[in-house]
mmCIF file of the N, C-alpha and C atoms, coordinates in Angstrom:
data_MODEL
# 
_entry.id   MODEL 
# 
loop_
_atom_site.group_PDB 
_atom_site.id 
_atom_site.type_symbol 
_atom_site.label_atom_id 
_atom_site.label_alt_id 
_atom_site.label_comp_id 
_atom_site.label_asym_id 
_atom_site.label_entity_id 
_atom_site.label_seq_id 
_atom_site.pdbx_PDB_ins_code 
_atom_site.Cartn_x 
_atom_site.Cartn_y 
_atom_site.Cartn_z 
_atom_site.occupancy 
_atom_site.B_iso_or_equiv 
_atom_site.pdbx_formal_charge 
_atom_site.auth_seq_id 
_atom_site.auth_comp_id 
_atom_site.auth_asym_id 
_atom_site.auth_atom_id 
_atom_site.pdbx_PDB_model_num 
ATOM 1   N N  . MET A 1 1  ? 23.382 -77.016  -26.323 1.00 0.00 ? 1  MET A N  1 
ATOM 2   C CA . MET A 1 1  ? 22.360 -78.040  -26.242 1.00 0.00 ? 1  MET A CA 1 
ATOM 3   C C  . MET A 1 1  ? 22.973 -79.392  -26.584 1.00 0.00 ? 1  MET A C  1 
ATOM 4   N N  . ALA A 1 2  ? 22.775 -80.386  -25.742 1.00 0.00 ? 2  ALA A N  1 
ATOM 5   C CA . ALA A 1 2  ? 23.314 -81.718  -25.972 1.00 0.00 ? 2  ALA A CA 1 
ATOM 6   C C  . ALA A 1 2  ? 22.445 -82.467  -26.980 1.00 0.00 ? 2  ALA A C  1 
ATOM 7   N N  . HIS A 1 3  ? 23.091 -83.139  -27.868 1.00 0.00 ? 3  HIS A N  1 
ATOM 8   C CA . HIS A 1 3  ? 22.417 -83.940  -28.874 1.00 0.00 ? 3  HIS A CA 1 
ATOM 9   C C  . HIS A 1 3  ? 22.705 -85.404  -28.607 1.00 0.00 ? 3  HIS A C  1 
ATOM 10  N N  . SER A 1 4  ? 21.823 -86.258  -29.081 1.00 0.00 ? 4  SER A N  1 
ATOM 11  C CA . SER A 1 4  ? 22.090 -87.695  -29.077 1.00 0.00 ? 4  SER A CA 1 
ATOM 12  C C  . SER A 1 4  ? 22.426 -88.084  -30.498 1.00 0.00 ? 4  SER A C  1 
ATOM 13  N N  . ILE A 1 5  ? 23.552 -88.746  -30.644 1.00 0.00 ? 5  ILE A N  1 
ATOM 14  C CA . ILE A 1 5  ? 24.001 -89.217  -31.946 1.00 0.00 ? 5  ILE A CA 1 
ATOM 15  C C  . ILE A 1 5  ? 24.025 -90.741  -31.887 1.00 0.00 ? 5  ILE A C  1 
ATOM 16  N N  . TYR A 1 6  ? 23.273 -91.365  -32.763 1.00 0.00 ? 6  TYR A N  1 
ATOM 17  C CA . TYR A 1 6  ? 23.165 -92.816  -32.810 1.00 0.00 ? 6  TYR A CA 1 
ATOM 18  C C  . TYR A 1 6  ? 24.082 -93.321  -33.911 1.00 0.00 ? 6  TYR A C  1 
ATOM 19  N N  . TYR A 1 7  ? 24.882 -94.337  -33.597 1.00 0.00 ? 7  TYR A N  1 
ATOM 20  C CA . TYR A 1 7  ? 25.833 -94.820  -34.581 1.00 0.00 ? 7  TYR A CA 1 
ATOM 21  C C  . TYR A 1 7  ? 25.858 -96.333  -34.653 1.00 0.00 ? 7  TYR A C  1 
ATOM 22  N N  . ASP A 1 8  ? 26.181 -96.807  -35.833 1.00 0.00 ? 8  ASP A N  1 
ATOM 23  C CA . ASP A 1 8  ? 26.328 -98.234  -36.104 1.00 0.00 ? 8  ASP A CA 1 
ATOM 24  C C  . ASP A 1 8  ? 27.716 -98.409  -36.690 1.00 0.00 ? 8  ASP A C  1 
ATOM 25  N N  . HIS A 1 9  ? 28.588 -99.077  -35.946 1.00 0.00 ? 9  HIS A N  1 
ATOM 26  C CA . HIS A 1 9  ? 29.974 -99.241  -36.385 1.00 0.00 ? 9  HIS A CA 1 
ATOM 27  C C  . HIS A 1 9  ? 30.176 -100.653 -36.907 1.00 0.00 ? 9  HIS A C  1 
ATOM 28  N N  . ILE A 1 10 ? 30.483 -100.740 -38.175 1.00 0.00 ? 10 ILE A N  1 
ATOM 29  C CA . ILE A 1 10 ? 30.842 -102.016 -38.796 1.00 0.00 ? 10 ILE A CA 1 
ATOM 30  C C  . ILE A 1 10 ? 32.296 -101.868 -39.205 1.00 0.00 ? 10 ILE A C  1 
ATOM 31  N N  . GLN A 1 11 ? 33.169 -102.571 -38.512 1.00 0.00 ? 11 GLN A N  1 
ATOM 32  C CA . GLN A 1 11 ? 34.596 -102.346 -38.644 1.00 0.00 ? 11 GLN A CA 1 
ATOM 33  C C  . GLN A 1 11 ? 35.087 -102.388 -40.094 1.00 0.00 ? 11 GLN A C  1 
ATOM 34  N N  . ALA A 1 12 ? 34.588 -103.290 -40.897 1.00 0.00 ? 12 ALA A N  1 
ATOM 35  C CA . ALA A 1 12 ? 35.054 -103.414 -42.281 1.00 0.00 ? 12 ALA A CA 1 
ATOM 36  C C  . ALA A 1 12 ? 34.518 -102.308 -43.195 1.00 0.00 ? 12 ALA A C  1 
ATOM 37  N N  . TYR A 1 13 ? 33.439 -101.619 -42.768 1.00 0.00 ? 13 TYR A N  1 
ATOM 38  C CA . TYR A 1 13 ? 32.798 -100.629 -43.629 1.00 0.00 ? 13 TYR A CA 1 
ATOM 39  C C  . TYR A 1 13 ? 32.855 -99.199  -43.117 1.00 0.00 ? 13 TYR A C  1 
ATOM 40  N N  . GLY A 1 14 ? 32.780 -99.010  -41.824 1.00 0.00 ? 14 GLY A N  1 
ATOM 41  C CA . GLY A 1 14 ? 32.804 -97.662  -41.273 1.00 0.00 ? 14 GLY A CA 1 
ATOM 42  C C  . GLY A 1 14 ? 31.692 -97.429  -40.283 1.00 0.00 ? 14 GLY A C  1 
ATOM 43  N N  . VAL A 1 15 ? 31.343 -96.155  -40.096 1.00 0.00 ? 15 VAL A N  1 
ATOM 44  C CA . VAL A 1 15 ? 30.383 -95.760  -39.074 1.00 0.00 ? 15 VAL A CA 1 
ATOM 45  C C  . VAL A 1 15 ? 29.235 -94.992  -39.729 1.00 0.00 ? 15 VAL A C  1 
ATOM 46  N N  . ASN A 1 16 ? 28.031 -95.529  -39.614 1.00 0.00 ? 16 ASN A N  1 
ATOM 47  C CA . ASN A 1 16 ? 26.826 -94.838  -40.074 1.00 0.00 ? 16 ASN A CA 1 
ATOM 48  C C  . ASN A 1 16 ? 26.223 -94.136  -38.869 1.00 0.00 ? 16 ASN A C  1 
ATOM 49  N N  . ILE A 1 17 ? 25.816 -92.886  -39.048 1.00 0.00 ? 17 ILE A N  1 
ATOM 50  C CA . ILE A 1 17 ? 25.248 -92.147  -37.924 1.00 0.00 ? 17 ILE A CA 1 
ATOM 51  C C  . ILE A 1 17 ? 23.897 -91.551  -38.284 1.00 0.00 ? 17 ILE A C  1 
ATOM 52  N N  . THR A 1 18 ? 23.091 -91.346  -37.243 1.00 0.00 ? 18 THR A N  1 
ATOM 53  C CA . THR A 1 18 ? 21.786 -90.704  -37.347 1.00 0.00 ? 18 THR A CA 1 
ATOM 54  C C  . THR A 1 18 ? 21.675 -89.733  -36.190 1.00 0.00 ? 18 THR A C  1 
ATOM 55  N N  . TYR A 1 19 ? 21.237 -88.510  -36.486 1.00 0.00 ? 19 TYR A N  1 
ATOM 56  C CA . TYR A 1 19 ? 21.026 -87.530  -35.420 1.00 0.00 ? 19 TYR A CA 1 
ATOM 57  C C  . TYR A 1 19 ? 20.057 -86.465  -35.902 1.00 0.00 ? 19 TYR A C  1 
ATOM 58  N N  . ASP A 1 20 ? 19.397 -85.828  -34.956 1.00 0.00 ? 20 ASP A N  1 
ATOM 59  C CA . ASP A 1 20 ? 18.481 -84.725  -35.270 1.00 0.00 ? 20 ASP A CA 1 
ATOM 60  C C  . ASP A 1 20 ? 19.181 -83.412  -34.966 1.00 0.00 ? 20 ASP A C  1 
ATOM 61  N N  . PHE A 1 21 ? 19.044 -82.457  -35.895 1.00 0.00 ? 21 PHE A N  1 
ATOM 62  C CA . PHE A 1 21 ? 19.651 -81.142  -35.708 1.00 0.00 ? 21 PHE A CA 1 
ATOM 63  C C  . PHE A 1 21 ? 18.740 -80.098  -36.324 1.00 0.00 ? 21 PHE A C  1 
ATOM 64  N N  . LYS A 1 22 ? 18.368 -79.114  -35.521 1.00 0.00 ? 22 LYS A N  1 
ATOM 65  C CA . LYS A 1 22 ? 17.470 -78.042  -35.958 1.00 0.00 ? 22 LYS A CA 1 
ATOM 66  C C  . LYS A 1 22 ? 16.185 -78.593  -36.563 1.00 0.00 ? 22 LYS A C  1 
ATOM 67  N N  . GLY A 1 23 ? 15.646 -79.631  -35.920 1.00 0.00 ? 23 GLY A N  1 
ATOM 68  C CA . GLY A 1 23 ? 14.375 -80.199  -36.332 1.00 0.00 ? 23 GLY A CA 1 
ATOM 69  C C  . GLY A 1 23 ? 14.426 -81.104  -37.544 1.00 0.00 ? 23 GLY A C  1 
ATOM 70  N N  . GLU A 1 24 ? 15.615 -81.415  -38.037 1.00 0.00 ? 24 GLU A N  1 
ATOM 71  C CA . GLU A 1 24 ? 15.740 -82.279  -39.203 1.00 0.00 ? 24 GLU A CA 1 
ATOM 72  C C  . GLU A 1 24 ? 16.547 -83.514  -38.869 1.00 0.00 ? 24 GLU A C  1 
ATOM 73  N N  . ARG A 1 25 ? 16.148 -84.648  -39.440 1.00 0.00 ? 25 ARG A N  1 
ATOM 74  C CA . ARG A 1 25 ? 16.888 -85.893  -39.280 1.00 0.00 ? 25 ARG A CA 1 
ATOM 75  C C  . ARG A 1 25 ? 18.067 -85.866  -40.250 1.00 0.00 ? 25 ARG A C  1 
ATOM 76  N N  . ASN A 1 26 ? 19.242 -86.189  -39.738 1.00 0.00 ? 26 ASN A N  1 
ATOM 77  C CA . ASN A 1 26 ? 20.454 -86.204  -40.540 1.00 0.00 ? 26 ASN A CA 1 
ATOM 78  C C  . ASN A 1 26 ? 21.100 -87.581  -40.485 1.00 0.00 ? 26 ASN A C  1 
ATOM 79  N N  . TYR A 1 27 ? 21.680 -87.963  -41.604 1.00 0.00 ? 27 TYR A N  1 
ATOM 80  C CA . TYR A 1 27 ? 22.405 -89.224  -41.716 1.00 0.00 ? 27 TYR A CA 1 
ATOM 81  C C  . TYR A 1 27 ? 23.788 -88.891  -42.258 1.00 0.00 ? 27 TYR A C  1 
ATOM 82  N N  . ASP A 1 28 ? 24.779 -89.596  -41.777 1.00 0.00 ? 28 ASP A N  1 
ATOM 83  C CA . ASP A 1 28 ? 26.134 -89.366  -42.262 1.00 0.00 ? 28 ASP A CA 1 
ATOM 84  C C  . ASP A 1 28 ? 26.932 -90.650  -42.151 1.00 0.00 ? 28 ASP A C  1 
ATOM 85  N N  . PHE A 1 29 ? 28.132 -90.622  -42.698 1.00 0.00 ? 29 PHE A N  1 
ATOM 86  C CA . PHE A 1 29 ? 29.010 -91.785  -42.716 1.00 0.00 ? 29 PHE A CA 1 
ATOM 87  C C  . PHE A 1 29 ? 30.441 -91.337  -42.465 1.00 0.00 ? 29 PHE A C  1 
ATOM 88  N N  . PHE A 1 30 ? 31.146 -92.106  -41.679 1.00 0.00 ? 30 PHE A N  1 
ATOM 89  C CA . PHE A 1 30 ? 32.571 -91.880  -41.447 1.00 0.00 ? 30 PHE A CA 1 
ATOM 90  C C  . PHE A 1 30 ? 33.303 -93.188  -41.706 1.00 0.00 ? 30 PHE A C  1 
ATOM 91  N N  . SER A 1 31 ? 34.485 -93.093  -42.259 1.00 0.00 ? 31 SER A N  1 
ATOM 92  C CA . SER A 1 31 ? 35.228 -94.301  -42.605 1.00 0.00 ? 31 SER A CA 1 
ATOM 93  C C  . SER A 1 31 ? 35.864 -94.980  -41.403 1.00 0.00 ? 31 SER A C  1 
ATOM 94  N N  . SER A 1 32 ? 35.911 -94.288  -40.263 1.00 0.00 ? 32 SER A N  1 
ATOM 95  C CA . SER A 1 32 ? 36.509 -94.895  -39.071 1.00 0.00 ? 32 SER A CA 1 
ATOM 96  C C  . SER A 1 32 ? 35.930 -94.262  -37.805 1.00 0.00 ? 32 SER A C  1 
ATOM 97  N N  . MET A 1 33 ? 36.075 -94.971  -36.704 1.00 0.00 ? 33 MET A N  1 
ATOM 98  C CA . MET A 1 33 ? 35.650 -94.434  -35.403 1.00 0.00 ? 33 MET A CA 1 
ATOM 99  C C  . MET A 1 33 ? 36.490 -93.221  -35.033 1.00 0.00 ? 33 MET A C  1 
ATOM 100 N N  . CYS A 1 34 ? 37.742 -93.203  -35.432 1.00 0.00 ? 34 CYS A N  1 
ATOM 101 C CA . CYS A 1 34 ? 38.615 -92.062  -35.135 1.00 0.00 ? 34 CYS A CA 1 
ATOM 102 C C  . CYS A 1 34 ? 38.048 -90.782  -35.750 1.00 0.00 ? 34 CYS A C  1 
ATOM 103 N N  . LEU A 1 35 ? 37.655 -90.846  -37.016 1.00 0.00 ? 35 LEU A N  1 
ATOM 104 C CA . LEU A 1 35 ? 37.078 -89.674  -37.682 1.00 0.00 ? 35 LEU A CA 1 
ATOM 105 C C  . LEU A 1 35 ? 35.735 -89.296  -37.070 1.00 0.00 ? 35 LEU A C  1 
ATOM 106 N N  . PHE A 1 36 ? 34.929 -90.290  -36.744 1.00 0.00 ? 36 PHE A N  1 
ATOM 107 C CA . PHE A 1 36 ? 33.641 -90.037  -36.104 1.00 0.00 ? 36 PHE A CA 1 
ATOM 108 C C  . PHE A 1 36 ? 33.832 -89.336  -34.762 1.00 0.00 ? 36 PHE A C  1 
ATOM 109 N N  . ASN A 1 37 ? 34.741 -89.848  -33.948 1.00 0.00 ? 37 ASN A N  1 
ATOM 110 C CA . ASN A 1 37 ? 34.989 -89.241  -32.632 1.00 0.00 ? 37 ASN A CA 1 
ATOM 111 C C  . ASN A 1 37 ? 35.549 -87.825  -32.760 1.00 0.00 ? 37 ASN A C  1 
ATOM 112 N N  . ALA A 1 38 ? 36.405 -87.588  -33.751 1.00 0.00 ? 38 ALA A N  1 
ATOM 113 C CA . ALA A 1 38 ? 36.938 -86.240  -33.972 1.00 0.00 ? 38 ALA A CA 1 
ATOM 114 C C  . ALA A 1 38 ? 35.818 -85.289  -34.378 1.00 0.00 ? 38 ALA A C  1 
ATOM 115 N N  . TRP A 1 39 ? 34.921 -85.747  -35.246 1.00 0.00 ? 39 TRP A N  1 
ATOM 116 C CA . TRP A 1 39 ? 33.785 -84.924  -35.669 1.00 0.00 ? 39 TRP A CA 1 
ATOM 117 C C  . TRP A 1 39 ? 32.885 -84.598  -34.481 1.00 0.00 ? 39 TRP A C  1 
ATOM 118 N N  . CYS A 1 40 ? 32.579 -85.611  -33.669 1.00 0.00 ? 40 CYS A N  1 
ATOM 119 C CA . CYS A 1 40 ? 31.731 -85.394  -32.484 1.00 0.00 ? 40 CYS A CA 1 
ATOM 120 C C  . CYS A 1 40 ? 32.369 -84.362  -31.560 1.00 0.00 ? 40 CYS A C  1 
ATOM 121 N N  . SER A 1 41 ? 33.662 -84.490  -31.329 1.00 0.00 ? 41 SER A N  1 
ATOM 122 C CA . SER A 1 41 ? 34.365 -83.581  -30.420 1.00 0.00 ? 41 SER A CA 1 
ATOM 123 C C  . SER A 1 41 ? 34.368 -82.147  -30.926 1.00 0.00 ? 41 SER A C  1 
ATOM 124 N N  . SER A 1 42 ? 34.463 -81.983  -32.246 1.00 0.00 ? 42 SER A N  1 
ATOM 125 C CA . SER A 1 42 ? 34.545 -80.620  -32.776 1.00 0.00 ? 42 SER A CA 1 
ATOM 126 C C  . SER A 1 42 ? 33.183 -80.003  -33.068 1.00 0.00 ? 42 SER A C  1 
ATOM 127 N N  . GLU A 1 43 ? 32.226 -80.796  -33.522 1.00 0.00 ? 43 GLU A N  1 
ATOM 128 C CA . GLU A 1 43 ? 30.913 -80.260  -33.904 1.00 0.00 ? 43 GLU A CA 1 
ATOM 129 C C  . GLU A 1 43 ? 29.888 -80.295  -32.778 1.00 0.00 ? 43 GLU A C  1 
ATOM 130 N N  . PHE A 1 44 ? 29.896 -81.343  -31.990 1.00 0.00 ? 44 PHE A N  1 
ATOM 131 C CA . PHE A 1 44 ? 28.928 -81.523  -30.910 1.00 0.00 ? 44 PHE A CA 1 
ATOM 132 C C  . PHE A 1 44 ? 29.647 -82.023  -29.657 1.00 0.00 ? 44 PHE A C  1 
ATOM 133 N N  . PRO A 1 45 ? 30.456 -81.178  -29.036 1.00 0.00 ? 45 PRO A N  1 
ATOM 134 C CA . PRO A 1 45 ? 31.285 -81.637  -27.912 1.00 0.00 ? 45 PRO A CA 1 
ATOM 135 C C  . PRO A 1 45 ? 30.502 -82.136  -26.706 1.00 0.00 ? 45 PRO A C  1 
ATOM 136 N N  . ASN A 1 46 ? 29.272 -81.723  -26.529 1.00 0.00 ? 46 ASN A N  1 
ATOM 137 C CA . ASN A 1 46 ? 28.469 -82.173  -25.390 1.00 0.00 ? 46 ASN A CA 1 
ATOM 138 C C  . ASN A 1 46 ? 27.469 -83.258  -25.767 1.00 0.00 ? 46 ASN A C  1 
ATOM 139 N N  . SER A 1 47 ? 27.651 -83.846  -26.940 1.00 0.00 ? 47 SER A N  1 
ATOM 140 C CA . SER A 1 47 ? 26.681 -84.830  -27.406 1.00 0.00 ? 47 SER A CA 1 
ATOM 141 C C  . SER A 1 47 ? 26.851 -86.166  -26.693 1.00 0.00 ? 47 SER A C  1 
ATOM 142 N N  . LYS A 1 48 ? 25.774 -86.905  -26.704 1.00 0.00 ? 48 LYS A N  1 
ATOM 143 C CA . LYS A 1 48 ? 25.771 -88.255  -26.160 1.00 0.00 ? 48 LYS A CA 1 
ATOM 144 C C  . LYS A 1 48 ? 25.768 -89.203  -27.354 1.00 0.00 ? 48 LYS A C  1 
ATOM 145 N N  . THR A 1 49 ? 26.739 -90.120  -27.422 1.00 0.00 ? 49 THR A N  1 
ATOM 146 C CA . THR A 1 49 ? 26.779 -91.084  -28.515 1.00 0.00 ? 49 THR A CA 1 
ATOM 147 C C  . THR A 1 49 ? 26.202 -92.405  -28.021 1.00 0.00 ? 49 THR A C  1 
ATOM 148 N N  . ILE A 1 50 ? 25.336 -92.972  -28.834 1.00 0.00 ? 50 ILE A N  1 
ATOM 149 C CA . ILE A 1 50 ? 24.650 -94.212  -28.478 1.00 0.00 ? 50 ILE A CA 1 
ATOM 150 C C  . ILE A 1 50 ? 24.844 -95.201  -29.621 1.00 0.00 ? 50 ILE A C  1 
ATOM 151 N N  . GLU A 1 51 ? 25.478 -96.322  -29.309 1.00 0.00 ? 51 GLU A N  1 
ATOM 152 C CA . GLU A 1 51 ? 25.703 -97.338  -30.329 1.00 0.00 ? 51 GLU A CA 1 
ATOM 153 C C  . GLU A 1 51 ? 24.411 -98.110  -30.588 1.00 0.00 ? 51 GLU A C  1 
ATOM 154 N N  . ILE A 1 52 ? 24.122 -98.333  -31.854 1.00 0.00 ? 52 ILE A N  1 
ATOM 155 C CA . ILE A 1 52 ? 22.970 -99.133  -32.249 1.00 0.00 ? 52 ILE A CA 1 
ATOM 156 C C  . ILE A 1 52 ? 23.435 -100.586 -32.264 1.00 0.00 ? 52 ILE A C  1 
ATOM 157 N N  . THR A 1 53 ? 22.782 -101.402 -31.460 1.00 0.00 ? 53 THR A N  1 
ATOM 158 C CA . THR A 1 53 ? 23.137 -102.818 -31.357 1.00 0.00 ? 53 THR A CA 1 
ATOM 159 C C  . THR A 1 53 ? 21.918 -103.676 -31.654 1.00 0.00 ? 53 THR A C  1 
ATOM 160 N N  . ASN A 1 54 ? 22.143 -104.972 -31.750 1.00 0.00 ? 54 ASN A N  1 
ATOM 161 C CA . ASN A 1 54 ? 21.022 -105.890 -31.960 1.00 0.00 ? 54 ASN A CA 1 
ATOM 162 C C  . ASN A 1 54 ? 20.033 -105.804 -30.805 1.00 0.00 ? 54 ASN A C  1 
ATOM 163 N N  . SER A 1 55 ? 20.523 -105.574 -29.603 1.00 0.00 ? 55 SER A N  1 
ATOM 164 C CA . SER A 1 55 ? 19.642 -105.580 -28.441 1.00 0.00 ? 55 SER A CA 1 
ATOM 165 C C  . SER A 1 55 ? 18.840 -104.286 -28.276 1.00 0.00 ? 55 SER A C  1 
ATOM 166 N N  . ASN A 1 56 ? 19.291 -103.174 -28.836 1.00 0.00 ? 56 ASN A N  1 
ATOM 167 C CA . ASN A 1 56 ? 18.527 -101.934 -28.666 1.00 0.00 ? 56 ASN A CA 1 
ATOM 168 C C  . ASN A 1 56 ? 17.899 -101.413 -29.968 1.00 0.00 ? 56 ASN A C  1 
ATOM 169 N N  . TYR A 1 57 ? 18.142 -102.077 -31.080 1.00 0.00 ? 57 TYR A N  1 
ATOM 170 C CA . TYR A 1 57 ? 17.651 -101.597 -32.370 1.00 0.00 ? 57 TYR A CA 1 
ATOM 171 C C  . TYR A 1 57 ? 16.132 -101.429 -32.392 1.00 0.00 ? 57 TYR A C  1 
ATOM 172 N N  . CYS A 1 58 ? 15.418 -102.455 -31.975 1.00 0.00 ? 58 CYS A N  1 
ATOM 173 C CA . CYS A 1 58 ? 13.934 -102.387 -32.019 1.00 0.00 ? 58 CYS A CA 1 
ATOM 174 C C  . CYS A 1 58 ? 13.411 -101.254 -31.149 1.00 0.00 ? 58 CYS A C  1 
ATOM 175 N N  . ARG A 1 59 ? 13.953 -101.100 -29.960 1.00 0.00 ? 59 ARG A N  1 
ATOM 176 C CA . ARG A 1 59 ? 13.496 -100.036 -29.067 1.00 0.00 ? 59 ARG A CA 1 
ATOM 177 C C  . ARG A 1 59 ? 13.767 -98.668  -29.675 1.00 0.00 ? 59 ARG A C  1 
ATOM 178 N N  . LEU A 1 60 ? 14.965 -98.467  -30.237 1.00 0.00 ? 60 LEU A N  1 
ATOM 179 C CA . LEU A 1 60 ? 15.298 -97.174  -30.840 1.00 0.00 ? 60 LEU A CA 1 
ATOM 180 C C  . LEU A 1 60 ? 14.413 -96.882  -32.047 1.00 0.00 ? 60 LEU A C  1 
ATOM 181 N N  . ALA A 1 61 ? 14.128 -97.918  -32.831 1.00 0.00 ? 61 ALA A N  1 
ATOM 182 C CA . ALA A 1 61 ? 13.237 -97.746  -33.994 1.00 0.00 ? 61 ALA A CA 1 
ATOM 183 C C  . ALA A 1 61 ? 11.822 -97.401  -33.542 1.00 0.00 ? 61 ALA A C  1 
ATOM 184 N N  . GLU A 1 62 ? 11.346 -98.066  -32.496 1.00 0.00 ? 62 GLU A N  1 
ATOM 185 C CA . GLU A 1 62 ? 10.001 -97.777  -31.977 1.00 0.00 ? 62 GLU A CA 1 
ATOM 186 C C  . GLU A 1 62 ? 9.911  -96.352  -31.426 1.00 0.00 ? 62 GLU A C  1 
ATOM 187 N N  . GLU A 1 63 ? 10.998 -95.876  -30.829 1.00 0.00 ? 63 GLU A N  1 
ATOM 188 C CA . GLU A 1 63 ? 11.036 -94.505  -30.301 1.00 0.00 ? 63 GLU A CA 1 
ATOM 189 C C  . GLU A 1 63 ? 11.159 -93.486  -31.427 1.00 0.00 ? 63 GLU A C  1 
ATOM 190 N N  . GLY A 1 64 ? 11.488 -93.944  -32.645 1.00 0.00 ? 64 GLY A N  1 
ATOM 191 C CA . GLY A 1 64 ? 11.597 -93.055  -33.785 1.00 0.00 ? 64 GLY A CA 1 
ATOM 192 C C  . GLY A 1 64 ? 12.880 -92.233  -33.832 1.00 0.00 ? 64 GLY A C  1 
ATOM 193 N N  . VAL A 1 65 ? 13.914 -92.683  -33.143 1.00 0.00 ? 65 VAL A N  1 
ATOM 194 C CA . VAL A 1 65 ? 15.160 -91.912  -33.136 1.00 0.00 ? 65 VAL A CA 1 
ATOM 195 C C  . VAL A 1 65 ? 16.135 -92.372  -34.206 1.00 0.00 ? 65 VAL A C  1 
ATOM 196 N N  . ILE A 1 66 ? 15.851 -93.540  -34.806 1.00 0.00 ? 66 ILE A N  1 
ATOM 197 C CA . ILE A 1 66 ? 16.680 -94.007  -35.916 1.00 0.00 ? 66 ILE A CA 1 
ATOM 198 C C  . ILE A 1 66 ? 15.797 -94.398  -37.077 1.00 0.00 ? 66 ILE A C  1 
# 
C-alpha cells in the first residue's frame, strides 16, 4: 500500500515528517535528507513524498493531512 509522507526540510535543522500509518498520525525527524530518503526507501519504498511549502501549507492543513 502506497503512503503519502509529508515533509518540511529546513537545511540548518533537518527534516520534519508527518504520515499516517495503520490509522494513526505519526511525526518524525531526520537530521538530513539523505537519512530521510534512506528511511523512505527501506520502510515505505512505494510511498509518495510531498514537500510542505508556503504555497501548499494551507491546503494540506485544510485537508487534514498535516
